[in-house]
C-alpha positions in Angstrom: -0.1 0.1 0.0 1.5 3.1 -1.2 1.5 6.8 1.0 -1.8 7.7 -0.6 -3.3 4.4 0.7 -2.3 5.0 4.3 -4.2 8.4 4.2 -7.0 6.9 4.7 -7.7 4.8 8.2 -8.1 0.7 7.7 -11.4 1.4 8.6 -12.4 3.9 6.2 -11.0 2.1 3.3 -12.9 -1.0 4.6 -16.3 1.3 4.2 -15.7 2.9 1.0 -15.0 -0.8 -0.3 -19.0 -1.4 0.3 -17.9 -3.7 3.8 -20.6 -3.5 6.6 -19.2 -1.8 9.7 -19.6 -4.7 11.7 -17.6 -6.6 9.3 -14.9 -3.9 9.3 -14.7 -3.2 12.8 -13.9 -6.9 13.8 -11.3 -7.2 10.6 -9.4 -4.3 12.3 -9.7 -5.2 15.6 -8.7 -8.9 15.3 -5.5 -7.8 13.0 -4.3 -5.3 15.5 -5.0 -2.7 13.1 -2.0 -3.7 11.2 -2.9 -2.6 7.5 -5.2 -3.2 4.9 -4.1 -6.5 3.6 -4.0 -8.1 6.5 -7.6 -6.9 7.4 -9.0 -7.9 3.6 -7.1 -11.7 4.7 -9.0 -11.9 7.8 -12.6 -11.1 5.8 -11.9 -13.5 3.4 -11.3 -16.3 5.9 -14.0 -14.9 8.2 -16.6 -14.3 5.5 -18.8 -17.4 6.4 -18.7 -17.0 10.1 -22.1 -17.0 11.4 -21.9 -14.1 13.5 -19.9 -12.1 11.1 -22.2 -9.1 10.9 -23.2 -9.1 14.3 -22.1 -6.0 15.9 -18.2 -5.7 17.0 -17.9 -6.3 21.2 -14.5 -5.1 22.5 -13.2 -8.0 24.9 -14.0 -7.4 28.7 -11.0 -6.4 30.7 -9.3 -4.7 27.5 -8.0 -1.2 29.5 -4.6 -2.6 31.3 -2.9 0.9 32.1 -2.1 3.5 30.0 -3.5 6.0 27.9 -2.8 4.0 24.5 -5.1 0.9 26.0 -8.0 2.8 27.4 -9.5 2.9 23.8 -10.7 -0.1 21.9 -9.4 -1.1 18.7 -12.1 0.4 16.9 -12.4 4.0 18.8 -8.2 3.8 18.0 -9.5 3.6 14.1 -11.8 6.4 14.5 -9.9 8.7 16.6 -8.2 10.2 13.9 -11.2 11.4 12.0 -11.5 15.2 12.3 -15.3 15.9 11.6 -16.4 16.8 8.1 -13.3 17.2 6.3 -12.2 13.3 7.2 -8.3 14.7 7.7 -6.2 11.9 9.4 -3.5 12.6 10.8 -1.1 9.3 10.1 0.6 7.3 12.6 4.0 8.5 13.7 3.3 12.2 12.3 4.8 14.8 14.2 2.5 16.3 16.6 4.1 19.9 16.7 2.7 22.8 15.1 5.8 24.3 14.4 6.3 21.6 11.6 4.6 22.6 8.3 4.7 18.8 7.5 3.0 17.5 10.8 -0.4 17.7 9.0 -1.5 16.2 5.6 -4.1 17.9 3.3 -7.5 16.2 3.5 -7.7 13.9 0.2 -9.8 14.8 -2.8 -12.6 12.6 -3.7 -10.9 11.5 -6.8 -8.0 10.4 -4.9 -10.4 8.3 -2.2 -11.7 6.9 -5.4 -8.5 5.9 -7.0 -7.4 4.5 -3.5 -10.4 2.3 -3.1 -10.0 1.3 -6.6 -6.5 -0.1 -5.9 -7.8 -1.9 -2.9 -10.2 -3.7 -4.7 -8.0 -4.8 -7.1 -5.8 -6.0 -4.6 -8.9 -7.9 -3.2 -10.0 -9.5 -6.5 -6.2 -10.6 -6.5 -6.4 -12.2 -3.4 -9.5 -13.9 -3.7 -8.1 -15.3 -7.1 -5.2 -16.8 -5.2 -7.3 -18.1 -2.7 -9.6 -19.6 -5.1 -6.6 -21.1 -7.1 -5.3 -22.6 -3.6 -9.2 -24.2 -2.9 -8.9 -25.5 -6.2 -5.5 -27.2 -6.3 -6.3 -28.8 -2.7 -9.5 -30.4 -3.8 -7.4 -31.7 -7.0 -5.1 -33.6 -4.4 -8.0 -34.9 -2.2 -9.6 -36.3 -5.6 -6.0 -37.9 -6.2 -6.0 -39.5 -2.9 -9.5 -40.7 -2.7 -8.5 -42.4 -6.4 -5.5 -44.1 -4.9 -7.4 -45.3 -2.1 -9.8 -46.7 -4.3 -7.4 -48.8 -6.7 -5.6 -49.9 -3.2 -9.1 -51.2 -2.2 -9.4 -53.1 -5.7 -6.4 -54.7 -5.7 -6.8 -56.2 -2.2 -10.4 -57.7 -3.0 -8.8 -58.7 -6.2 -6.1 -60.8 -4.3 -8.5 -62.1 -1.6 -10.5 -63.7 -4.4 -7.1 -64.9 -6.7 -6.1 -66.8 -3.1 -10.0 -68.0 -2.9 -10.0 -69.6 -6.3 -6.2 -70.7 -6.0 -7.3 -72.8 -3.3 -10.5 -74.2 -4.6 -8.5 -75.1 -7.8 -5.7 -77.0 -5.4 -8.2 -78.7 -3.2 -9.9 -79.8 -6.7 -6.7 -80.8 -8.3 -5.9 -82.9 -4.8 -9.1 -84.7 -4.8 -8.5 -85.8 -8.2 -5.5 -87.1 -7.9 -6.7 -89.2 -4.6 -9.8 -90.5 -6.7 -7.5 -91.7 -9.5 -5.2 -93.5 -6.9 -8.3 -94.9 -5.5 -9.5 -96.3 -9.3 -5.9 -97.5 -9.7 -6.0 -99.5 -6.3 -9.5 -101.0 -7.3 -8.1 -102.1 -10.5 -5.1 -103.7 -9.2 -7.2 -105.5 -6.8 -9.6 -106.6 -9.2 -6.1 -108.2 -11.7 -5.1 -109.8 -8.2 -8.3 -111.4 -8.1 -8.4 -112.5 -11.3 -4.6 -114.1 -11.1 -5.6 -115.9 -7.8 -9.0 -117.6 -9.2 -7.1 -118.8 -12.5 -4.5 -120.2 -10.5 -7.2 -121.8 -8.0 -9.3 -123.3 -10.7 -5.9 -124.9 -12.3 -5.4 -123.5 -15.4 -4.2 -120.8 -17.6 -6.6 -122.3 -20.3 -8.2 -119.1 -22.0 -11.6 -121.7 -21.6 -11.1 -121.8 -17.7 -10.2 -118.2 -17.6 -13.8 -117.4 -19.9 -15.6 -120.1 -17.5 -14.2 -118.4 -14.4 -15.3 -114.5 -15.4 -18.6 -115.2 -16.1 -19.6 -116.1 -12.3 -17.8 -112.8 -11.1 -20.5 -109.5 -11.5 -18.0 -106.9 -10.7 -15.6 -107.9 -13.7 -14.4 -104.5 -15.5 -15.5 -106.2 -19.2 -19.3 -105.8 -18.1 -19.9 -102.1 -17.4 -23.3 -102.9 -17.9 -23.2 -105.4 -14.9 -26.4 -104.9 -12.5 -24.5 -105.5 -9.2 -24.0 -102.4 -6.5 -20.0 -101.8 -6.9 -20.3 -100.7 -11.0 -23.4 -98.7 -9.8 -21.3 -96.9 -7.3 -18.5 -96.2 -9.5 -20.7 -94.0 -11.8 -22.3 -91.7 -9.4 -18.4 -90.6 -8.8 -19.3 -87.4 -10.7 -22.0 -85.2 -11.0 -23.1 -83.1 -14.1 -24.5 -80.0 -12.7 -26.9 -77.5 -14.6 -27.5 -74.1 -13.3 -30.2 -71.3 -14.2 -29.0 -67.8 -13.8 -31.1 -65.1 -12.9 -30.8 -63.8 -17.0 -32.3 -66.8 -17.9 -29.0 -68.5 -19.1 -27.4 -71.6 -18.5 -24.1 -73.1 -17.5 -23.0 -76.7 -17.2 -20.1 -78.3 -15.9 -19.3 -81.5 -13.7 -18.4 -81.6 -10.2 -16.9 -84.7 -7.9 -19.7 -86.4 -5.9 -17.9 -85.2 -2.8 -17.6 -81.9 -3.5 -19.5 -79.2 -1.3 -22.3 -77.2 -2.9 -19.9 -74.1 -2.2 -18.0 -75.1 -4.9 -20.9 -75.0 -7.3 -22.0 -71.5 -5.9 -18.1 -70.1 -6.5 -18.1 -71.8 -9.8 -21.7 -69.6 -10.7 -19.9 -66.3 -9.2 -16.9 -66.6 -11.5 -18.7 -67.7 -14.6 -21.9 -65.7 -14.4 -23.0 -62.0 -14.9 -23.8 -61.5 -11.3 -23.2 -58.1 -10.3 -20.1 -58.2 -7.8 -21.0 -58.3 -4.0 -24.9 -59.5 -5.2 -25.6 -62.2 -2.6 -27.7 -65.0 -3.7 -28.4 -68.8 -3.3 -29.3 -71.8 -5.2 -32.6 -74.0 -5.1 -33.8 -77.4 -6.4 -37.0 -76.8 -8.5 -38.2 -80.3 -8.6 -39.0 -80.9 -5.8 -38.3 -77.6 -4.8 -36.0 -77.1 -2.1 -33.7 -73.8 -1.1 -30.0 -74.4 0.2 -29.4 -73.0 3.3 -25.6 -71.9 4.3 -25.4 -75.6 6.3 -26.4 -77.1 2.8 -23.2 -75.3 1.4 -20.7 -77.6 3.3 -22.2 -81.0 2.6 -21.4 -82.7 -0.2 -23.4 -83.3 -3.4 -23.7 -86.7 -3.0 -25.2 -86.5 0.4 -27.4 -83.6 -0.7 -29.0 -85.9 -3.5 -27.2 -84.1 -6.7 -25.6 -87.1 -7.9 -25.1 -88.5 -10.9 -26.9 -85.2 -12.2 -29.1 -82.0 -11.4 -30.4 -79.0 -12.4 -30.1 -75.9 -10.1 -31.7 -72.6 -9.9 -29.8 -69.1 -8.9 -32.3 -66.9 -7.0 -31.9 -63.6 -5.1 -31.5 -63.7 -1.1 
């Protein structure tokens, strides 16, 4: 602020710029009458305070001793007014009447308007700086929110990948155990044939053919009526699932896999929105499967060797 700006008090300058008296007095008092720039900064920071337009009340006990402290901040601002002329004695001026430079001529109206114009321009610059600062802070907050969202999505994806990997490892292990079990059955059948051949004397083809006729569990007769072949046919179950949009998916599960494996398969191979909870039901006869049912094997639930399930919202 140049010398001409100093000729008007801070309070008068704020009033000339259109600020209300209550706001102007509070700005000057709260900045210790340090100048127009500090007062404008305070007004911009506190323009949204709910009590900004209430009358200024000096704090109690402000008089601590000494004539300078006996006036409130607002009274000190107006103490330099000299009636109708508006002449103000600048702080630090010589009060000796013999000094011709000890008093200043009052400002003309044109000079006052020019000073107010410069102050308003300064106010606009400060407001533009504040808006730019707030915009930069908002951009930084948005970047932070996006980073947090990406990190959360990565954590969810990792949990889902780990769960699918665990399920795939479990299915491979069960498949290997089933393969070993079948091999043991085949080896036992081969040993039984050899023992019967040796027992009934002969390695002749006729005796082998004769001995193979009364043995129902022979692997050469898959259409046999005995219980063992029937059980072997039920080691797997073909499941058809009807989705919410009417489409269907099909796959084969082991008979000992839990119903939860079917639910996970539906989650990974359907267009069901992420996070939407659903359950499975059997249409004929109608039965809605509970969370306890999800832990039971397909064979125990009567879903072997094949079944049709329907996806429904919870």
